[in-house]
N, C-alpha and C positions, 0 to 999 in steps of 0.2 A: 504494500500500499504506500502510495506517495505521501510525503509530508504535507500538511495543510499549507495552503498558499493564501496570500491576502486576496480580497476581493479584486476582480478585473475591472478596470475602467476603460470605457470606450467613448470616443468623441465623434460626433456627428456634426459636420459644420457645412450648412447650406451655402454660406457665403462664398467659401472657397471650393465647394462641390467635392469635399473630401470626407473620409471616414478614416479615423486613426484607431487601429486595433490595439488591444491590450499590450501588445509587444512594441507598440510605438511606430508600427508600419503604417504609412499614409497610403490610402487607397482612393483612387479617383472614382467618384460616384457618377453614374449616368443620369440619374433623376432623384431629386429630392422634391417632395410635395408636403406642404404643411396644411393640416386641417385642424379645426378646432379641437378634435379629440387626439391628435398625435402627429407624428412625423413618418413619412414613408420614405424609403430609399431603395434604389435598385442599382446593382453594380455587378460587374464580373469578379470572379474570384481567382486571379492569376497565381499560380504556384500551388493550387490546391488540387490533389488527385481526386478527392472524394466527390467533390461538386465544382461546377464551373460558373455558377451565377447564383445570386441570392436576392431576394426582396424581403424587406423588413418593414414592420410597423412599430414604433415606439409609442406605447399607450400609457402615458404617465398616471392617468386616473385609475388604471387597473393594476399598475406596477408590472407590466409586462412588455416584453419584446417579442413579437410574433414574427417568425421567419419562415419562408418557403425556400428550402434549398433546392437547387436544381442539380440533383445528383448525376454524376457521370456514369455511363454504362458500367455495370459490374460493381458499382458501389451504392446501389440503391438501398434505401432503408424503408421499413414498414412504417412510414409516417407521411402525412401530408404537410403538417406544420409543426414547428419546434417553438415552444414558448419558454423563454428565459424570465425568470423572476428577477426584476431589477429595480433599483432606485433611480429615477430619472430627474435631472435638474437642468435648469437653463442657465447659461452664462452668455449673456448677450444673444447673439444669433446661434450660438453652439448649444448643442444638446449633449449632456454627459449622462452616461448610463453605467451604473455600477452593478455588476452582475452579483447576485446574492446566492449563487450556487445551484439552487433548485431549478430543475427544468421539467418540463412536460412535453411528451411526444405524442401528438394527436393524429390518429388516423380518422380524418374528418367523417363524421356521422357513424363511426363505428366503435372507436375505443381510445383510451387515454392512458399513458403510463407516466408516473411521477418518478423522476430519477434524481440522483445526486443529493438527497437529503443528508446522507452520511457525510458529504463534504462540508454542508452547512454546519452540522453539529461538531465535526472536528475543528472547523475554523473558529467557532464560537468557543470550544474548550481551549484552544490555543490562545484565545484573546485577540484573534484577528477580526472578529465581528462582534459588535455590541449585542447585548440582550434585546435592545430595541429593534436593531436590523434583523436579528434571528426570528423575533416575533413577527415583524412585518413580513418577512419571507414566508413564514409558515401560514400566516392569516391570509396572504395573497394567493398562496398555493391552494389552501382550503377553498377560497371564494372561487377560484378558477375551476377546480374540480367539481364543486357543487353547481356552478352556473353551467358548465358543459355537460354534466350529467343530466341536469334538468332539461336540456334542450337536445337530448339524443346524441351528444358529442358533435353537434353541428355548430362549428365556430361562428359562421355568419348569423345564425339564429340567436345564439347567445349575445354576441356583440350588439346586434340590433336592439336588444332590450336595454342596452347602456347608451343608445344613440350613437353608436360607432358603426360606421359603414366603410370599412377598408375595401379598396379596390386593388386588384392584383393583375399583373401582365398575363399570367397563364391560368388563373382560376376565375371563372366567370362570376 
């Protein structure tokens, strides 16, 4: 088992059309779109064998980043969307997302898996995450699980009850 790591910070900067990943690598973004409920981005993923493109919505009101990874042949996963539990803050035009370890893999309209709670608990035990952030991560996870389950694991149906209507390049 790997040692606990501090939360990862990612920067989304519509003004410069860039996304800086947690390792500090600046990526060009093809499209940013800001809506009252969040920020959309679409970009290629050079250097990644598993997937070649991604679309994400940062949804600060839900504490989630919802991503559609465009997997490369031979690397497909049994998921349609990947939901990261995150704290999202604004810094001028930049959006900052701190990943709080817990993730949800959604097979739209079929199933949901919660993963990486062990990472959250290990990070908290190591003093890398406050009790407040750990509680936020768990409560955010519970709310997402309950909301998705109540709507047959239909992401669009659940989000519509929150007045969130994300649009995607490859999901109608």
